C-alpha positions in Angstrom: 42.6 16.6 -10.3 40.4 18.7 -8.3 38.8 17.0 -4.9 35.1 15.4 -6.0 36.4 15.2 -9.8 37.5 12.1 -12.0 40.2 11.2 -14.7 39.3 10.0 -17.9 37.1 6.8 -18.0 39.3 3.6 -19.6 37.3 0.6 -21.2 38.5 -2.8 -22.0 36.4 -5.3 -23.8 35.6 -8.4 -22.0 35.1 -12.0 -24.1 31.7 -12.0 -22.9 31.1 -9.2 -25.5 30.4 -6.6 -22.1 32.6 -3.8 -21.5 34.8 -2.7 -18.3 35.0 0.8 -17.4 37.7 1.8 -14.9 38.1 5.4 -13.8 40.3 7.1 -11.2 38.4 9.6 -8.7 39.4 12.3 -6.0 38.0 11.7 -3.0 36.9 15.5 -1.0 39.2 14.7 1.9 42.2 14.8 -1.2 42.6 10.8 -1.1 42.1 9.0 -4.8 39.9 6.2 -5.2 39.4 3.5 -8.2 35.7 2.6 -9.4 35.3 -0.4 -12.1 31.9 -1.4 -13.5 30.7 -4.1 -16.0 28.2 -2.6 -18.8 26.8 -4.1 -22.2 28.4 -0.8 -23.6 30.3 2.0 -22.9 27.8 4.3 -22.6 26.1 2.4 -19.8 29.6 1.9 -18.4 30.2 5.6 -18.1 26.5 6.8 -17.1 27.2 4.1 -13.8 30.8 4.7 -13.2 29.9 8.6 -12.9 26.7 8.1 -11.0 29.0 6.2 -8.4 31.5 9.3 -8.4 28.9 11.5 -7.5 27.7 9.8 -4.5 31.3 9.3 -3.1 31.4 13.1 -3.2 28.1 13.5 -1.8 28.5 11.5 0.9 31.7 13.2 1.9 29.5 16.7 1.9 26.8 14.7 4.0 26.8 15.0 8.2 26.9 11.8 10.5 22.7 11.5 9.8 23.3 11.8 6.6 21.9 16.0 6.0 21.6 17.3 2.8 21.0 20.9 2.2 17.2 19.4 0.7 17.1 18.4 5.0 14.5 19.9 7.2 16.1 23.2 9.4 15.1 21.3 12.3 17.1 18.2 11.6 20.1 20.2 11.4 19.1 22.0 14.6 18.8 18.5 16.7 22.0 17.2 14.9 23.3 20.9 16.3 22.4 19.8 19.6 24.0 16.6 19.6 27.3 18.4 18.7 27.2 20.8 21.3 26.4 17.7 23.5 29.6 16.5 22.1 31.8 19.1 22.3 30.9 20.4 25.9 30.2 23.8 24.4 27.5 24.3 26.5 26.7 23.8 30.0 23.7 21.1 31.0 21.1 24.1 31.9 21.8 26.0 28.3 21.6 23.0 26.1 18.2 22.2 27.8 17.0 25.7 27.7 18.1 26.0 24.1 16.4 22.6 22.9 13.0 24.1 24.8 13.3 26.8 22.5 14.0 24.9 19.3 11.2 23.1 20.0 8.4 25.6 21.2 9.5 28.6 19.6 11.3 28.0 16.5 10.4 24.7 14.9 6.6 25.7 14.6 7.9 28.9 12.4 10.6 27.5 10.7 11.4 24.0 11.2 9.5 22.8 7.8 12.0 24.7 6.0 14.3 23.0 4.0 18.1 23.9 4.6 18.2 26.0 0.8 15.2 27.6 1.9 16.5 29.7 4.6 16.9 33.1 3.9 17.4 36.5 5.8 13.7 37.4 5.4 12.6 33.9 6.9 15.2 35.0 9.7 13.6 38.0 9.8 10.0 36.8 9.9 10.6 34.3 12.5 12.4 36.9 14.8 9.5 39.4 14.6 7.0 36.4 14.9 8.9 35.6 18.5 9.4 39.2 19.8 5.6 40.3 19.2 5.0 37.1 21.3 8.0 37.2 24.0 10.2 39.9 23.4 12.9 38.6 25.8 13.6 35.7 24.3 13.8 37.0 20.4 17.5 37.7 20.4 18.1 34.2 22.5 16.1 32.6 19.4 17.8 34.6 16.9 21.5 33.8 18.2 20.2 30.2 18.5 19.2 30.1 15.2 22.7 31.9 13.8 24.4 29.2 15.9 22.7 26.4 14.1 22.7 28.1 11.0 27.0 28.6 11.5 27.1 24.6 12.1 25.3 24.3 8.3 28.1 26.2 6.8 30.4 24.5 8.9 29.1 21.3 7.1 28.7 22.3 4.0 25.0 22.4 3.9 24.4 26.1 3.2 26.7 28.5 1.7 26.4 31.4 4.2 24.9 32.2 7.7 21.6 34.8 6.3 21.1 35.2 10.9 24.2 37.5 11.0 22.2 39.6 8.5 19.2 40.5 10.9 19.4 43.3 13.0 17.9 43.1 16.6 15.4 45.5 18.0 17.5 48.2 19.8 16.8 48.1 23.7 16.3 51.1 25.7 18.7 51.2 29.0 16.2 49.9 31.7 16.5 51.6 35.0 18.5 49.5 37.6 15.8 48.2 40.4 17.9 48.1 43.2 16.1 48.8 46.6 17.6 50.9 49.5 18.1 50.4 52.8 15.1 52.1 54.0 12.9 49.8 51.2 14.8 46.7 52.3 14.3 47.4 56.2 10.6 47.7 55.3 10.7 44.7 53.6 11.7 42.3 55.8 9.0 43.6 58.0 6.7 42.7 55.9 8.2 39.1 55.7 7.9 38.7 59.2 4.4 40.0 59.6 3.5 37.5 56.8 5.2 34.8 59.1 3.3 35.9 62.2 -0.4 36.5 60.7 -3.3 36.1 62.7 -5.2 34.6 59.3 -2.5 32.0 58.4 -4.0 28.7 57.5 -1.8 25.4 58.1 1.7 25.4 59.6 3.7 28.2 59.8 5.8 29.3 56.9 9.6 28.2 56.7 12.3 31.0 57.8 13.7 30.0 54.0 13.2 33.6 52.6 13.4 35.9 55.5 17.0 34.2 55.6 17.9 33.8 52.4 17.2 37.5 51.9 19.4 38.3 54.6 21.9 36.0 52.9 21.7 37.7 49.2 22.4 41.3 50.7 25.4 40.0 53.0 27.1 38.4 49.9 25.3 39.5 46.8 25.0 35.8 45.7 22.4 34.9 43.1 19.6 32.9 44.2 20.5 29.7 42.5 24.0 30.2 44.2 22.7 30.8 47.7 20.2 27.9 48.1 23.4 25.6 46.4 25.6 26.9 49.6 26.8 24.0 51.3 28.2 23.8 55.2 31.4 22.7 53.6 31.9 26.1 52.4 31.2 27.8 55.3 33.5 29.4 57.5 32.6 30.9 60.9 35.1 29.8 62.9 38.1 31.7 61.3 38.9 35.6 62.5 37.5 36.6 59.0 34.5 34.6 58.6 33.5 34.0 55.2 31.5 31.8 52.5 32.9 30.5 49.3 30.7 30.5 45.8 31.3 27.0 44.3 27.6 25.6 43.0 24.4 25.8 42.5 20.8 24.4 42.4 19.0 24.0 39.3 15.4 23.8 38.7 14.5 25.1 35.5 11.2 24.3 33.8 11.2 20.8 32.7 14.5 19.6 34.5 14.6 17.7 38.0 16.2 20.4 40.6 19.7 18.7 41.3 23.3 20.6 42.5 25.5 21.6 39.8 29.6 21.9 41.3 29.9 24.6 38.4 29.1 28.1 37.9 28.1 30.8 35.3 31.6 31.5 34.4 35.3 31.0 36.0 34.8 34.5 37.8 31.8 33.2 39.7 34.6 31.1 42.0 34.8 33.3 44.7 35.4 34.1 48.6 33.3 36.4 50.3 33.9 37.7 53.8 30.8 37.9 55.9 29.4 41.0 57.8 29.1 40.0 61.6 25.1 40.8 61.3 25.0 37.2 59.3 26.5 35.1 61.5 23.6 34.8 64.2 20.8 33.4 61.2 24.3 31.0 59.7 25.0 29.4 63.4 21.4 29.3 64.0 20.7 27.5 61.1 24.4 24.7 61.7 22.9 24.0 64.8 19.2 23.0 63.2 20.4 21.1 59.8 20.8 17.7 61.6 23.8 17.4 59.7 22.7 17.9 56.5 25.0 19.2 54.1 23.1 22.3 52.5 22.3 25.4 54.6 19.1 25.9 52.9 16.8 22.7 52.7 13.3 21.1 53.0 11.7 19.6 55.6 12.7 16.1 53.9 16.0 17.1 53.7 16.1 17.8 50.5 17.9 20.9 49.2 15.6 24.0 48.5 15.4 25.3 45.0 15.2 29.1 43.3 11.3 28.1 42.7 10.7 27.6 46.4 12.2 31.0 46.8 10.1 32.8 44.4 7.1 31.2 45.4 7.7 32.3 49.1 7.9 35.8 47.7 5.4 35.6 45.2 3.1 35.4 48.3 4.6 38.3 50.2 4.4 40.3 47.5 0.5 39.5 46.6 -0.2 39.7 50.7 1.4 43.0 51.1 0.5 44.3 47.2 4.4 45.1 46.6 5.9 45.7 43.6 6.7 42.6 40.9 10.2 44.0 40.4 11.1 42.9 43.6 12.8 39.5 43.1 15.8 38.2 44.5 17.9 39.8 41.4 16.8 42.9 42.7 18.3 42.5 46.3 21.8 41.2 44.6 21.8 44.5 42.4 21.4 46.3 46.3 24.3 44.3 47.5 26.3 45.5 44.2 25.3 48.7 44.2 26.4 49.7 48.0 30.0 47.6 47.4 30.3 49.8 43.9 29.7 52.6 46.1 31.9 52.1 49.0 34.9 50.0 46.4 34.3 51.0 42.9 32.9 49.3 40.1 35.9 46.9 39.9 35.6 45.9 43.6 32.1 45.4 42.3 32.8 43.4 39.9 35.2 40.9 41.9 32.2 40.7 44.6 29.7 40.0 41.8 31.4 37.4 40.0 31.4 39.0 37.3 33.9 38.6 34.1 33.8 42.2 33.0 33.3 45.2 35.3 31.2 46.4 32.0 28.5 44.2 33.0 28.5 45.1 36.3 28.0 49.3 35.8 25.5 48.5 33.1 23.0 46.1 34.9 23.7 46.3 38.8 25.4 48.8 40.3 23.0 51.7 40.5 24.9 54.4 40.9 24.6 58.5 40.7 27.8 60.0 38.7 29.2 62.4 41.2 30.0 65.5 39.1 33.3 67.5 39.8 32.8 70.3 41.9 31.8 73.4 40.3 30.3 75.5 42.6 33.2 77.9 43.2 33.5 78.4 39.1 30.0 78.8 38.5 29.4 81.2 41.2 31.5 83.5 39.0 28.7 84.0 36.8 25.9 84.4 39.6 27.9 87.9 41.1 27.5 89.8 38.2 23.8 88.9 38.0 23.5 90.0 41.6 25.6 93.3 41.8 24.0 94.8 38.2 20.7 96.9 37.6 17.7 95.4 36.4 17.7 93.3 33.3 16.1 96.1 31.3 19.7 98.1 31.5 20.9 95.2 29.4 18.5 95.4 26.9 18.9 99.1 26.7 22.4 99.0 25.9 22.4 96.5 23.8 19.7 98.7 21.6 22.2 101.1 21.8 24.8 99.2 20.3 
């Protein structure tokens, strides 16, 4: 007997003139069950038992909230997010961003469709619509839709994952923007000028931006890791001073600012030796910390956030008319590039906290590939030209042949 099927129905005539029907069936999990009913006729008993077996089988096909192929896609999306929260497959920040994308981007375009109506053409239409509006989020949304569909397949709500048939727009390699030493020296001077400008209204800006720029350039830390640095992970007294990247500050849209003691990946946990040039700044902040556990904090004692840094940097860029590409991540790329040039791409990957050196090479290390020294070899092709006569002699010899 196959799961979801039943055996022959047996009937027994009762003294009151009714009929009792009995059937053995097999559940979807492989176990067996028995159903009985009483009816005025064998036909009625059969219909009741067959419907009851169908109900048992359908219940086994539904998820915890009773979803079926006729349920809406947005309902499956919400249950998927509950599932990943239960399994811990996604970090808090990732789940928060995925929920935002479902509500703002995906649900308005396909949330009201039944699961049985979702096709590859549907997802292609949604992908194109999101790409026209926000190209950077299109691939992220498509990947999220694919994860939701895979969850539907896993729960027998969908036959296949149609998102896998949709191809992404091919991206052209984007030049890596990593300011060099001269540009960074000018940038530091601009930050100082912005702090000390005569037309400033209100209190003098804090040293947050300038000090954070120095820390990122000296450690290659992400801006969230830099503002999340705690004094317990700063060692200034050893023969080789260092910091340990062990946490970060999260303050993305719709989330309260908070500290997380885990990073983007296990490779992110790293100890970084500090250049001596950075030590005076850290000692100054240590003396002024007032016992605060964070290296960077506000006047009220709360840890500084990534948005505070971006806001300060945006004001400096607007004041000095700087390129919008000058963001904290560009400073991190400058540090990684210098390390890659000196220690190789593998060393730069460990310095940056990347799992794979391919990521470092493709997105961070701005390097010019050094070709082998061919000057002597190719010089042999230049001497005959210098020793020979005019070019017209070559043409004459060719015509003579």
